[in-house]
TIMI-2910 file (N, C-alpha, C, CB; in pm, 1 decimal, decimal comma, always signed):
<rs>
+----------+----------+----------+----------+----------+----------+----------+----------+----------+----------+----------+----------+------+
!      n_x !      n_y !      n_z !     ca_x !     ca_y !     ca_z !      c_x !      c_y !      c_z !     cb_x !     cb_y !     cb_z ! resn !
+----------+----------+----------+----------+----------+----------+----------+----------+----------+----------+----------+----------+------+
! +15297,3 !  -9084,4 ! +26696,7 ! +15239,5 !  -8911,2 ! +26682,8 ! +15152,1 !  -8920,2 ! +26658,0 ! +15279,6 !  -8806,6 ! +26597,1 !  Unk !
! +15093,2 !  -8971,1 ! +26533,4 ! +14960,0 !  -8978,4 ! +26448,7 ! +14828,4 !  -9060,6 ! +26559,4 ! +15000,7 !  -9089,0 ! +26282,3 !  Unk !
! +14886,5 !  -9170,5 ! +26600,7 ! +14804,9 !  -9234,0 ! +26723,4 ! +14739,5 !  -9162,2 ! +26820,3 ! +14881,1 !  -9308,3 ! +26799,1 !  Unk !
! +14839,3 !  -9064,5 ! +26850,4 ! +14801,7 !  -8963,0 ! +26978,9 ! +14695,9 !  -8874,1 ! +26909,3 ! +14945,2 !  -8858,9 ! +27046,4 !  Unk !
! +14720,5 !  -8817,8 ! +26830,3 ! +14657,6 !  -8721,8 ! +26746,4 ! +14538,6 !  -8797,2 ! +26736,1 ! +14728,8 !  -8680,9 ! +26610,1 !  Unk !
! +14489,2 !  -8864,6 ! +26683,1 ! +14349,9 !  -8971,0 ! +26611,7 ! +14295,0 !  -8999,9 ! +26792,0 ! +14424,3 !  -9185,0 ! +26484,3 !  Unk !
! +14354,5 !  -9005,4 ! +26862,4 ! +14312,1 !  -9019,6 ! +27017,4 ! +14240,2 !  -8854,3 ! +27086,8 ! +14482,0 !  -9069,2 ! +27114,8 !  Unk !
! +14361,0 !  -8777,7 ! +27047,7 ! +14293,2 !  -8671,2 ! +27081,5 ! +14160,9 !  -8598,6 ! +26996,8 ! +14393,1 !  -8590,3 ! +27093,0 !  Unk !
! +14144,6 !  -8635,7 ! +26848,3 ! +14062,4 !  -8602,9 ! +26783,2 ! +13883,2 !  -8686,4 ! +26795,7 ! +14142,0 !  -8613,1 ! +26665,2 !  Unk !
! +13930,1 !  -8779,4 ! +26851,5 ! +13796,8 !  -8888,1 ! +26919,2 ! +13788,5 !  -8840,7 ! +27026,2 ! +13812,1 !  -9055,4 ! +26941,9 !  Unk !
! +13799,4 !  -8768,9 ! +27104,2 ! +13766,8 !  -8714,6 ! +27247,5 ! +13711,0 !  -8613,1 ! +27202,5 ! +13877,5 !  -8683,4 ! +27354,9 !  Unk !
! +13772,5 !  -8511,9 ! +27133,6 ! +13703,8 !  -8365,4 ! +27080,6 ! +13573,6 !  -8435,6 ! +27006,7 ! +13819,8 !  -8254,9 ! +26951,1 !  Unk !
! +13556,3 !  -8526,2 ! +26994,8 ! +13409,6 !  -8571,3 ! +26931,1 ! +13386,0 !  -8586,7 ! +26756,4 ! +13299,0 !  -8448,0 ! +26982,3 !  Unk !
! +13543,6 !  -8589,4 ! +26733,5 ! +13565,2 !  -8632,4 ! +26555,1 ! +13601,7 !  -8782,5 ! +26522,7 ! +13705,6 !  -8541,7 ! +26481,0 !  Unk !
! +13535,6 !  -8861,4 ! +26603,2 ! +13526,7 !  -8991,9 ! +26572,9 ! +13540,3 !  -9066,4 ! +26402,7 ! +13398,0 !  -9014,6 ! +26633,6 !  Unk !
! +13478,3 !  -9001,7 ! +26351,8 ! +13476,0 !  -9030,6 ! +26217,4 ! +13653,3 !  -9025,0 ! +26140,6 ! +13361,5 !  -8910,2 ! +26152,8 !  Unk !
! +13682,1 !  -8890,2 ! +26149,7 ! +13831,2 !  -8848,4 ! +26137,2 ! +13910,0 !  -8949,2 ! +26178,8 ! +13870,6 !  -8728,2 ! +26214,6 !  Unk !
! +13917,2 !  -8941,1 ! +26338,7 ! +13997,4 !  -9017,1 ! +26378,9 ! +14006,6 !  -9172,8 ! +26335,2 ! +13982,3 !  -8998,7 ! +26494,1 !  Unk !
! +13903,2 !  -9219,6 ! +26310,4 ! +13840,3 !  -9408,2 ! +26257,8 ! +13945,5 !  -9349,1 ! +26103,9 ! +13560,5 !  -9458,7 ! +26217,2 !  Unk !
! +13913,0 !  -9249,9 ! +26050,8 ! +13961,4 !  -9270,8 ! +25903,5 ! +14167,8 !  -9240,6 ! +25920,9 ! +13853,4 !  -9116,7 ! +25776,8 !  Unk !
! +14204,5 !  -9151,2 ! +25999,7 ! +14301,6 !  -9166,0 ! +26005,2 ! +14402,0 !  -9269,0 ! +26041,5 ! +14302,3 !  -9101,4 ! +26038,3 !  Unk !
! +14333,8 !  -9352,5 ! +26143,9 ! +14393,6 !  -9457,9 ! +26194,3 ! +14359,5 !  -9600,2 ! +26110,8 ! +14352,9 !  -9459,9 ! +26338,6 !  Unk !
! +14271,2 !  -9584,7 ! +25986,3 ! +14276,3 !  -9705,6 ! +25865,9 ! +14396,9 !  -9686,8 ! +25770,7 ! +14133,7 !  -9702,7 ! +25763,4 !  Unk !
! +14393,2 !  -9535,0 ! +25757,1 ! +14500,5 !  -9494,7 ! +25685,3 ! +14646,4 !  -9514,8 ! +25730,3 ! +14480,4 !  -9371,7 ! +25667,0 !  Unk !
! +14645,9 !  -9560,6 ! +25913,5 ! +14781,8 !  -9517,8 ! +25899,7 ! +14799,7 !  -9700,5 ! +25910,1 ! +14861,4 !  -9385,0 ! +26035,5 !  Unk !
! +14705,8 !  -9772,0 ! +25968,0 ! +14752,5 !  -9922,6 ! +25965,4 ! +14778,0 !  -9976,2 ! +25817,6 ! +14636,3 ! -10018,9 ! +26036,0 !  Unk !
! +14717,1 !  -9910,1 ! +25715,7 ! +14738,2 !  -9960,5 ! +25569,9 ! +14879,3 !  -9969,2 ! +25556,3 ! +14677,3 !  -9866,3 ! +25454,1 !  Unk !
! +14898,5 !  -9838,1 ! +25568,4 ! +15084,7 !  -9777,6 ! +25585,7 ! +15195,1 !  -9839,1 ! +25634,1 ! +15107,5 !  -9668,7 ! +25675,0 !  Unk !
! +15117,0 !  -9891,0 ! +25754,4 ! +15225,0 !  -9937,8 ! +25837,6 ! +15224,6 ! -10112,4 ! +25787,4 ! +15188,2 !  -9901,4 ! +26021,9 !  Unk !
! +15125,6 ! -10142,2 ! +25778,0 ! +15110,3 ! -10310,3 ! +25700,3 ! +15188,3 ! -10257,2 ! +25589,0 ! +14926,3 ! -10389,2 ! +25644,5 !  Unk !
! +15202,4 ! -10181,7 ! +25477,4 ! +15251,6 ! -10146,6 ! +25351,7 ! +15411,3 ! -10160,6 ! +25355,2 ! +15202,7 ! -10001,0 ! +25315,2 !  Unk !
! +15475,1 ! -10094,4 ! +25487,9 ! +15610,5 ! -10056,8 ! +25514,9 ! +15607,8 ! -10169,5 ! +25622,0 ! +15647,5 !  -9889,6 ! +25560,8 !  Unk !
! +15548,5 ! -10282,7 ! +25673,4 ! +15615,3 ! -10402,4 ! +25787,3 ! +15653,3 ! -10338,2 ! +25895,4 ! +15750,8 ! -10488,2 ! +25742,1 !  Unk !
! +15582,0 ! -10219,3 ! +25921,5 ! +15615,8 ! -10179,1 ! +26072,9 ! +15520,0 ! -10227,8 ! +26161,5 ! +15623,2 ! -10028,0 ! +26098,2 !  Unk !
! +15473,1 ! -10378,8 ! +26203,6 ! +15431,4 ! -10469,9 ! +26227,2 ! +15372,6 ! -10423,1 ! +26384,0 ! +15529,3 ! -10577,0 ! +26198,3 !  Unk !
! +15489,5 ! -10364,9 ! +26444,2 ! +15419,8 ! -10323,4 ! +26606,5 ! +15364,7 ! -10201,1 ! +26617,1 ! +15523,1 ! -10318,0 ! +26729,3 !  Unk !
! +15375,4 ! -10091,4 ! +26529,2 ! +15315,7 !  -9964,9 ! +26494,2 ! +15165,9 ! -10009,9 ! +26440,8 ! +15411,2 !  -9880,8 ! +26377,1 !  Unk !
! +15159,2 ! -10118,0 ! +26340,9 ! +15038,4 ! -10154,0 ! +26273,4 ! +14917,5 ! -10216,9 ! +26405,6 ! +15087,7 ! -10280,9 ! +26144,8 !  Unk !
! +14978,5 ! -10271,6 ! +26501,9 ! +14945,3 ! -10298,4 ! +26602,2 ! +14852,9 ! -10251,0 ! +26683,2 ! +15016,7 ! -10300,8 ! +26639,0 !  Unk !
! +14987,2 ! -10120,8 ! +26705,9 ! +14924,7 !  -9987,1 ! +26809,2 ! +14797,3 !  -9915,4 ! +26732,0 ! +15061,3 !  -9845,2 ! +26836,5 !  Unk !
! +14827,4 !  -9908,5 ! +26621,3 ! +14732,0 !  -9858,0 ! +26550,9 ! +14573,9 !  -9944,4 ! +26540,4 ! +14801,9 !  -9841,6 ! +26422,2 !  Unk !
! +14603,0 ! -10038,7 ! +26537,0 ! +14484,9 ! -10151,0 ! +26543,2 ! +14379,3 ! -10086,9 ! +26690,4 ! +14573,5 ! -10346,8 ! +26580,3 !  Unk !
! +14499,9 ! -10098,7 ! +26781,0 ! +14429,4 ! -10149,6 ! +26902,9 ! +14377,9 !  -9998,5 ! +26935,9 ! +14534,4 ! -10237,1 ! +27031,7 !  Unk !
! +14437,4 !  -9876,7 ! +26873,4 ! +14367,1 !  -9729,9 ! +26941,2 ! +14246,1 !  -9718,1 ! +26834,1 ! +14489,0 !  -9561,1 ! +26938,9 !  Unk !
! +14221,8 !  -9785,8 ! +26711,5 ! +14138,4 !  -9800,1 ! +26621,9 ! +13962,5 !  -9866,2 ! +26709,1 ! +14228,0 !  -9906,7 ! +26506,3 !  Unk !
! +14005,6 !  -9996,6 ! +26711,3 ! +13940,5 ! -10071,8 ! +26803,5 ! +13850,7 ! -10008,5 ! +26904,3 ! +14030,3 ! -10138,8 ! +26864,7 !  Unk !
! +13981,5 !  -9922,8 ! +27029,8 ! +13932,5 !  -9864,1 ! +27087,5 ! +13815,9 !  -9728,0 ! +27077,2 ! +14017,1 !  -9862,2 ! +27124,7 !  Unk !
! +13853,8 !  -9664,6 ! +26962,0 ! +13789,2 !  -9551,1 ! +26920,3 ! +13651,7 !  -9583,5 ! +26844,5 ! +13885,0 !  -9474,0 ! +26834,6 !  Unk !
! +13641,7 !  -9733,0 ! +26775,8 ! +13553,7 !  -9790,2 ! +26729,0 ! +13423,2 !  -9786,9 ! +26801,1 ! +13597,5 !  -9897,1 ! +26708,8 !  Unk !
! +13461,1 !  -9806,3 ! +26962,1 ! +13359,6 !  -9876,5 ! +27039,6 ! +13261,8 !  -9739,5 ! +27063,5 ! +13426,4 !  -9960,4 ! +27191,7 !  Unk !
! +13250,9 !  -9622,3 ! +27041,1 ! +13215,5 !  -9528,1 ! +27043,0 ! +13092,9 !  -9497,4 ! +26961,9 ! +13306,7 !  -9473,0 ! +27026,9 !  Unk !
! +13118,6 !  -9562,8 ! +26851,9 ! +13051,0 !  -9507,6 ! +26735,3 ! +12996,6 !  -9669,1 ! +26628,2 ! +13186,2 !  -9383,6 ! +26645,9 !  Unk !
! +13114,7 !  -9784,2 ! +26690,5 ! +13085,0 !  -9914,9 ! +26579,5 ! +13099,9 ! -10005,8 ! +26686,7 ! +13200,3 !  -9949,0 ! +26431,5 !  Unk !
! +13001,9 ! -10050,4 ! +26753,2 ! +13123,4 ! -10146,7 ! +26856,5 ! +13081,4 ! -10253,6 ! +26757,1 ! +13095,0 ! -10188,7 ! +27068,2 !  Unk !
! +12976,8 ! -10323,6 ! +26654,1 ! +13028,6 ! -10443,9 ! +26593,3 ! +13155,9 ! -10458,4 ! +26536,1 ! +12954,2 ! -10476,5 ! +26504,9 !  Unk !
! +13203,4 ! -10322,1 ! +26435,0 ! +13318,2 ! -10313,0 ! +26367,7 ! +13458,0 ! -10295,9 ! +26469,4 ! +13295,7 ! -10194,2 ! +26270,5 !  Unk !
! +13419,7 ! -10257,2 ! +26633,5 ! +13517,1 ! -10225,4 ! +26705,4 ! +13550,0 ! -10402,9 ! +26729,5 ! +13475,9 ! -10111,4 ! +26840,2 !  Unk !
! +13492,0 ! -10431,2 ! +26748,2 ! +13501,4 ! -10611,1 ! +26833,6 ! +13558,3 ! -10681,7 ! +26719,5 ! +13321,1 ! -10709,7 ! +26887,9 !  Unk !
! +13554,1 ! -10641,4 ! +26564,3 ! +13598,8 ! -10716,3 ! +26447,7 ! +13757,1 ! -10707,0 ! +26431,1 ! +13524,9 ! -10660,8 ! +26319,0 !  Unk !
! +13773,9 ! -10593,1 ! +26472,4 ! +13924,9 ! -10517,9 ! +26467,4 ! +13966,5 ! -10586,1 ! +26595,2 ! +13934,2 ! -10324,7 ! +26473,8 !  Unk !
! +13947,3 ! -10594,9 ! +26682,9 ! +14013,6 ! -10603,9 ! +26848,2 ! +14017,2 ! -10762,0 ! +26838,6 ! +13896,6 ! -10530,8 ! +27008,1 !  Unk !
! +13923,9 ! -10836,2 ! +26812,5 ! +13944,1 ! -10971,7 ! +26730,8 ! +14031,5 ! -11004,5 ! +26647,4 ! +13858,1 ! -10999,1 ! +26664,4 !  Unk !
! +14041,7 ! -10947,3 ! +26570,8 ! +14138,3 ! -10961,6 ! +26453,3 ! +14266,5 ! -10928,5 ! +26493,2 ! +14104,6 ! -10877,4 ! +26335,8 !  Unk !
! +14321,9 ! -10837,0 ! +26555,3 ! +14448,9 ! -10801,2 ! +26615,3 ! +14519,6 ! -10878,9 ! +26745,6 ! +14428,5 ! -10667,2 ! +26651,3 !  Unk !
! +14380,2 ! -10940,1 ! +26821,1 ! +14433,8 ! -11023,2 ! +26958,5 ! +14482,2 ! -11157,5 ! +26860,3 ! +14283,1 ! -11067,3 ! +27108,1 !  Unk !
! +14442,4 ! -11194,0 ! +26707,7 ! +14462,1 ! -11355,9 ! +26685,0 ! +14616,0 ! -11312,1 ! +26609,4 ! +14313,0 ! -11459,8 ! +26562,8 !  Unk !
! +14589,3 ! -11147,9 ! +26498,6 ! +14718,1 ! -11172,9 ! +26457,7 ! +14857,0 ! -11159,3 ! +26545,3 ! +14725,6 ! -11095,5 ! +26356,7 !  Unk !
! +14831,7 ! -11078,3 ! +26654,1 ! +14914,0 ! -11031,3 ! +26754,8 ! +14996,8 ! -11139,3 ! +26829,2 ! +14832,2 ! -10959,1 ! +26846,3 !  Unk !
! +14910,9 ! -11265,6 ! +26860,0 ! +14905,7 ! -11393,6 ! +26899,4 ! +15050,0 ! -11471,0 ! +26821,5 ! +14748,9 ! -11455,3 ! +26853,9 !  Unk !
! +14942,2 ! -11477,9 ! +26680,2 ! +15023,8 ! -11552,9 ! +26588,2 ! +15150,5 ! -11497,3 ! +26539,3 ! +14950,5 ! -11581,1 ! +26480,6 !  Unk !
! +15209,1 ! -11411,8 ! +26619,7 ! +15352,1 ! -11330,3 ! +26504,1 ! +15392,0 ! -11300,7 ! +26707,3 ! +15295,3 ! -11103,9 ! +26322,9 !  Unk !
! +15362,0 ! -11373,1 ! +26811,0 ! +15443,7 ! -11320,2 ! +26904,5 ! +15412,6 ! -11215,4 ! +27003,9 ! +15533,6 ! -11282,6 ! +26844,4 !  Unk !
! +15317,8 ! -11149,5 ! +26972,2 ! +15336,4 ! -11042,2 ! +27051,6 ! +15229,4 ! -11027,9 ! +27166,1 ! +15339,7 ! -10927,1 ! +26966,4 !  Unk !
! +15276,3 ! -11114,7 ! +27261,3 ! +15195,1 ! -11177,1 ! +27338,6 ! +15163,3 ! -11010,5 ! +27443,6 ! +15279,4 ! -11338,0 ! +27416,2 !  Unk !
! +15217,8 ! -10942,6 ! +27461,3 ! +15149,9 ! -10833,1 ! +27541,3 ! +15043,4 ! -10774,6 ! +27458,1 ! +15249,3 ! -10720,0 ! +27586,8 !  Unk !
! +15089,5 ! -10718,6 ! +27297,6 ! +14935,4 ! -10692,1 ! +27223,3 ! +14842,1 ! -10718,8 ! +27214,5 ! +14911,2 ! -10695,2 ! +27147,5 !  Unk !
! +14852,4 ! -10886,5 ! +27207,4 ! +14717,1 ! -10950,4 ! +27200,9 ! +14702,6 ! -10978,2 ! +27317,6 ! +14692,5 ! -11064,2 ! +27117,6 !  Unk !
! +14727,3 ! -10957,8 ! +27453,5 ! +14660,3 ! -10954,4 ! +27590,9 ! +14578,5 ! -10812,5 ! +27596,4 ! +14780,0 ! -10965,9 ! +27719,9 !  Unk !
! +14650,9 ! -10687,5 ! +27524,5 ! +14563,5 ! -10572,3 ! +27533,6 ! +14453,5 ! -10565,2 ! +27428,5 ! +14644,3 ! -10451,4 ! +27525,3 !  Unk !
! +14456,6 ! -10626,3 ! +27338,5 ! +14345,5 ! -10608,8 ! +27249,1 ! +14196,6 ! -10729,3 ! +27321,7 ! +14418,4 ! -10658,4 ! +27065,8 !  Unk !
! +14251,8 ! -10810,4 ! +27367,6 ! +14153,8 ! -10904,2 ! +27461,6 ! +14085,2 ! -10832,9 ! +27554,7 ! +14225,1 ! -11011,6 ! +27542,8 !  Unk !
! +14188,4 ! -10743,9 ! +27658,1 ! +14153,0 ! -10633,2 ! +27764,9 ! +14069,0 ! -10577,1 ! +27701,5 ! +14254,1 ! -10535,4 ! +27817,4 !  Unk !
! +14062,3 ! -10501,2 ! +27594,6 ! +14013,6 ! -10406,6 ! +27482,9 ! +13887,0 ! -10484,9 ! +27497,8 ! +14097,2 ! -10397,1 ! +27319,4 !  Unk !
! +13872,0 ! -10586,5 ! +27443,7 ! +13726,1 ! -10691,0 ! +27403,8 ! +13638,4 ! -10717,2 ! +27536,5 ! +13777,5 ! -10869,5 ! +27340,5 !  Unk !
! +13712,4 ! -10710,6 ! +27670,2 ! +13630,2 ! -10726,9 ! +27783,9 ! +13567,0 ! -10648,0 ! +27847,5 ! +13676,1 ! -10767,4 ! +27857,9 !  Unk !
! +13684,3 ! -10521,3 ! +27848,3 ! +13626,9 ! -10337,7 ! +27891,9 ! +13496,5 ! -10338,1 ! +27784,5 ! +13779,6 ! -10164,1 ! +27835,2 !  Unk !
! +13486,3 ! -10373,9 ! +27692,1 ! +13340,6 ! -10334,1 ! +27547,6 ! +13216,2 ! -10427,9 ! +27601,5 ! +13391,5 ! -10411,4 ! +27328,0 !  Unk !
! +13301,3 ! -10562,7 ! +27659,2 ! +13152,0 ! -10621,0 ! +27673,3 ! +13111,6 ! -10616,9 ! +27828,5 ! +13142,1 ! -10788,2 ! +27614,6 !  Unk !
! +13118,7 ! -10481,3 ! +27884,3 ! +13096,3 ! -10463,6 ! +28009,0 ! +12976,8 ! -10412,3 ! +28030,2 ! +13183,2 ! -10397,2 ! +28062,7 !  Unk !
+----------+----------+----------+----------+----------+----------+----------+----------+----------+----------+----------+----------+------+
</rs>
């Protein structure tokens, strides 16, 4: 639910607030080992960062693609790679 809220915030122009929310959510998910939710939050974070911090977005998405692949989350790795590809267009 917080991921959807962050996406809405970003669409409404509150990119900084959305990024902060997703960074906190990512930390919490990592702490409690909710890996799938962590990866979803990181994907949203990278996509939102593209609007204001393209370098940070690429770092986020590349790291996500690597981590997802290493843990066997092929679909998430593919989504991160697609987001990187979209950003380079």
